[in-house]
N, C-alpha and C positions, 0 to 999 in steps of 0.2 A: 483536509481542506473544509473549512467551515460551510455548512449548507446554507446559513443565513445569507453570506455574501453571495452565492449561487444564485439564491432566489432574487435578490435584488437586481443582479445582472440581467437575469433572464425576464424580469417584469417587464422591461422595456422591449426586450427582443421578442416577447411572445404576444405583443398587440395585435398582429395580423395573423394569429394562429386560427380564429375562427374561420378564415378563408383558406387557410393552407393546411388544416390538420392532418392531411395525407402526408404532409412532408415529414410529420413524425414517424411515419411507418418505414421511410427510406434509410437504410444503413449507409454510414458513411464509408468510403473506401478507408482501408487501414492506412496508417503512416507507412512510408517505404521501409523496406527491411533495413535494419542497422547496418550501416557500410563497414564496420569493422569486424574481422573475424576474431571469434573466440580462441584464445590460447588454450593449452592443456592445462587442467587444473590439478594443482597439488592436494595431497591428502594428509589427514592425521587419523590416529586411531580413535575409535568411539570411546569415550572415557568410561571407567567403571563408576559404579555408585550413583548413576542417574535413577530417578524415580522409575518404577516398573513401566507405567504407560509411555514414558518418555523413552526410554531404552527400546520399547517395542516399536514405537513410531520411527525412530532413526535406523534401526536395523531393517524395518520394512523399506524405508526410502533409499538408504546407501549402503546397507551392509554393515561391515566391521571398521569401515573407514570413510571419514566424513570430508567433503571436499572443502578446501579453504577458498572462500569467495571474497574478494576485496571490492568489487563492483558488480552492479547488476543494471541493465536496461531492460525494463520490462514494456512491452507494447501490446495494446489490443484495442478492444472496443467496448463500449458500455452503454447501460440504460441507466438515466438519473430520473428519479421520480421527484419533481420540484413544482410546488403550487398546484398540485393536482393532476399535473400533466407528465408523461413519461418522455423524456427527450432521448434520441440517440447521441452518441458521443463517441470520440476515439481519443486515445491517451498514449502517452509515452512517460514513463516514470523512470527517473535516472537516478541510480544510488552509489554514492559512495559508502558502502555499507558500514552502518555503525557511526558514521561521521556526518552525514548530510544527504540531502536528495533535492532534486528538482522534478516538479510535476508540470507538464504542459498536456492540456486538456482542451479539446475543441467540442462545443456543442453544436450539433447540426440541425439543420432543417432543409429537406429535399436532398441530403447528402451534402450539403454545403456549410461551412462554419458560419454561425451567427454570433457566437460568443467564444473569445478565446482567453483561457485562463493560465496564469503561470504562477507557480508558487515555488519558494526556494526556502529550504530549511538548512542554514549552514551556521557551524559554530554556535549553535544553540540558540539562534534567532530565526523567526519565521517572517517571510514577506510574501504576502498573497496579492498579486497584481490582477485587479478586475477592470472591466471597462470605465467604471465610475470612480475608481481610485484604488488605493492601497490599503490593505487590512494588516494592523501589526499589533503587538502587545503581549504581555505576560502569560495571558490566558490562551492567546493564539499559539504562543510558543509551547505551552503544555500540550494542546491538542496536537500539534505538528509533530512533537516528539513521539507522543503515543502512536500516531498515525505512521510514522516511519518504522517504528519498531514492529508495528503490525503488519506492515507490507513486507516485513522479512519472511512472511509465509511463502513468499515466492522464492526465497533462497534461505531455507530454514537452517541451514549449516551454521549459520550466523549465531544461532543461539547456542551452539556448542563451543565454537571457536573464540568468540569474543569474551575475553576474561572478565569484563564487568557485568556479565549476564549469569544468571544461576536459575536452576531450577529447584523447587521445594515440593516434597511429597504432599499429597492429600489423600487419594485412595486408588484403586485400580484403573480409573478411567479418568482421573482429573489430576492435575499438578498446577502449582503456581509458577508463573514465569516473571521474574524479577530484573528489571531493566533499568539503567541509569536515566536520570534527567538532570543533567548539571551536577551538583552536589548531593542530590537527593536520589530517591528510588521510586520508580512505579511498578504496580503489579497488575498482571493479567491472570485471570483465571483461565486455564486452558483444558478444554474438554476432549476426549479423544473417543473415536468411535469403539464400542465395545468388541464389535465383531472384526473390522478391517483393521484397527489399531491406528488409523491415520488420525490426525488433528482435525477437529470438524468445528470448534468452536473457541473464539478467544472474547473474553469480556474484560472491560474495564471501564473506570469513571473518568469521563473526558469532558472538558468544556465544548459546548456546541458553537458559542460565540465570543467575541471579546468583551461584550458587556454583560455575560450571564453571571449570575450571582453564585450559582451551584453548578456543580458536575452533573451529567446525565450518564447512566448507565449505557455504553456504546458496545453493540454486538457484532463481531467480526466472523461471518458464517463461511467455512470452508465447503463448497457445495461438491466439486469434481475435481479429483485427482486423476491425471492421465499421462500417457507418454507424450512429450514433446521434444523433438529433436533427440530421441534417443534416452530421455530421463523422465522420472516421475516428476510432474510439477502440478501445483494448483492451478488449474485452468479457469474454473469458475468460482465466483465467490460473492458474497452480498455483505453489505452495511447497513445496520438498522440502528436507530435510536430508540431506546425503551420507552414504551408509550405511543410509539407511531403505528405499530400493528403491522407495518410491512417495511421492507428494505427501501432506504432511499437512493441506493447505487447497487447496481449489479455490474460486474467486472468479468470480461471474457478475455483472458490472455491468449495471445496468438504467437508470441515470439519473446524468448528470453535469452539475453546474451550476457555471459559472466566474464568478469576479469578484463574488461576493456578500459581503455584510458577515457575517464569521465571528468577529468580536472576542470577543462575548459567549460563544460555545461554547467558546473557547480560553482567554480570560483573565476571563471574567465581565462582568456589567453595568458595573462600574466602569470598565472599559477603554474600553467603548464610549461613555461619558459623556466620558471624558478624550481620546477621539479617537485611541488608541494605534493 
């Protein structure tokens, strides 16, 4: 989700903040629990030949069998640093994993939404709906594609089960993660914690906005892995643009539901009826 669009949207909403700065300290209520129950997950064997830190990470997370995840609904709350202020927010990110996603994000003041943002990335095209208009374009698509693959840290089995994805060895604590972008490929540098073996950083070159002439180094930091609903999940993470000096987004995940039907959220009710 491009930060520049958020800054423009919040520029209007933030006008009365001098009188309501306390409202920035109020956490919003989370979105309601996702209504559909998660089915049992199938598994596949952890493949051989993975780079050493990658194999160690997956054995730590899953053991010798990796779940097959086809969709994910990730819900939580966030803090967004925009225009020098830190805004509370709540989010629900819905993924048809490896195919597309939908972002629903509400920025709040005194716990109430002041800006609602919706972004869809489907069939290789991104559409970001903001209060002042719609943001689209090839550079937005590149950013959205990288963003979707980075969010797979919440369901990292995808990096094993999707045949379009591959890992390349670098050293004992680093590997390259290669993901598709249309007919092209993009690369993340993945860094693993030398003691825990868990993934702790993804780095990639990404466009900040639709009009940017050059890409900027984008850092996705995995801060806390912990048990959630009986499995180990990345619950706290942060996003930083190189040169900013501090994260612009901090995510706290509170619910993850896998392999539920998300077709209507991404493609509409007709897709559900067609069995897309």
